[in-house]
N, C-alpha and C positions, 0 to 999 in steps of 0.2 A: 338342767331341764327335768330334774326329778319330779317336779310338780306335774308335768304332763303325763309321766308314766304312772305315778302313784295315785292319780285322780285328784290330787290337791289343786290342780289347775282350775277346777270348777269353783273353788273357794278362795283362790288367790286373785283378788280383784286388781291388785297392783301389777301383777304379771300380765293380766289381761289388758290393762291400760297400756303397758309397755308395747304389747303386740299391736294394739290398735293404733297407737301413735307412730310406731315404726311403719306400719302399713300405710298410714297417711303420707309419710315421707316417700315411700316407694311409689305411691300413686302419683305424687308430684314429679318424681323422677321419670315415671312412665310417660307423663304428658310432655315433660321437657325433652325426653328422647325423641318423641314424634316431632316436636317443634324444631329441634336441631337437625333431624334427618331431612324434613321437608324444606328447611331453609337452604340446605345444600343440594338436594336432589329429590327425585320423586320415585315412583314405583315402576319406572321404565329403565331398561338396560342402558339406553342412550344417556340418560341423566347420570347414571352411576359411572359410566365410562368417562363422560365429560368431567365429573368431579375428580376422579383419580388420575386420568391421563391428560386432562386439560382440554381446552377448546380455543383454538386460535381466533375464531370468529367472535367469540365472547371475551377475548383477552383473559382467559383463565389459564393459569400455569398448572402444570402437573403437580401432584403432591410430591413433596421432597422426601427423601429418605429420612432426614433428620426430623422433620415434622411428623412423619408416620411413627418413628421410634418413640418420640416424646408422647404422642397420643397413646400408643400401645402401652408404654410404661405405666401411665396413670390408669388406663382402662383395664389392663390385666389385673392389677391389684384391686381396684374398686369393684370390678365385676366379680372377681373371685370372692371377695368379702360379701358382696350382696347375695351371690348365689349360695354361699355357705350358710348364711343366716336364714334365707328364705327356704332353702331345701331342708335345713335342720328342723324348721317348724313343720314342714310337711311330714317328717318322720312320725309325728305324734297325732296326726289326724286319723280318725277312724275309717280308713279305707283299706282295701286289699293290699297285701304286700306288692303284688305285681303293679298296681296303680302307683304305689309309692316309688317303685323303681323308675317308672316313667316320669314322675314328678321331680325326680332327682337328676336323671341322666339327660332328659330333653333340655332343661334350662341350661345346664353346663355346656352341652353340645351346641346349643343355639348361640350362646354367648361367644364361644370360640369361633363359630362359623361367622357370626356378625363381625367380630374383630379381625379375623383372618382374611375375610373376603376382600377387604381393601387391598391387602398385600397381594392377593392373587390377581386382582384386576391390574394393579400398578405394575407388577413384575412378571405376571404370568400371561396377561393379555385380556382383551376386552370380552372374550368369551366367558369369563368368570363373573361378569356383572350380575348374572342371575343369582349367584350365591350370596351376594350382598343383600339383595331384595329378600330372598328366602330366609336368610339369617336374621334380618331385622324383624320380619313378620313372625318368625318362630320365637325369637327372643321376646318380643312384645307380648305375644300370646302367652308364653310361659310365665312372664312376670305377672300378667293379669290373672292367670289361673292360680299361681302361688299366693298372691295377695288375697284373692277371693276365698281360697281354701283356708288361709290363716284366719281371716275374719269370720268365716263360717264356723271354724272350730271354737273361736272365742264366744260367739253369740249363740251357737247351737247347744252348748253345755254338754254334760254327760261325757266328758273325756275319759272317765274311769272305765267306760264301756268300749275302749279303743278296740277296733276290729282286730281279731287275732289272726285272720287269714285262713280260717278253716276252709278246706277245699283246695288250697294252693299247695298241694303236696310236693310240687317241684321246687319249692323255695325253702331254704333253711329258716329256722326260727330267728337267725341273726338278722334277717331282713325286716323283722317286725319293728 
């Protein structure tokens, strides 16, 4: 990513094309995330509880341990890679270092919350259903923000003027 640091970003159209095309795939992922979520449940705690703990009236079985492990196995790797790429791009946008920290920490936290919330509901109890809803909303919001910022950085140009964080004395230069 030396292109983004040295200012060559503005002149490397192929790198910009890669970021735009990657963003397109993440946008499709974002939409399919909503589709999958709303196919299984909605934004009510009752629907989340029914999804993970089952519902006898609807003949829905509880999620199995094996099924949850298989889903977690794939999701943890895929979400980790997705977050690494998107947050890495956020390192090079011209915003304050304190904003960059949020752009990195919040998406990783929300992905973990979204993934872990099902386990909490299934094995910790129905009272954790709100964590699934909050995790999904925060994750989807984080993904949308990261994609928007990545696309903005491509089309706004002037990456060489990357914000240095002047005025953020409480942060080391390592956070730039």
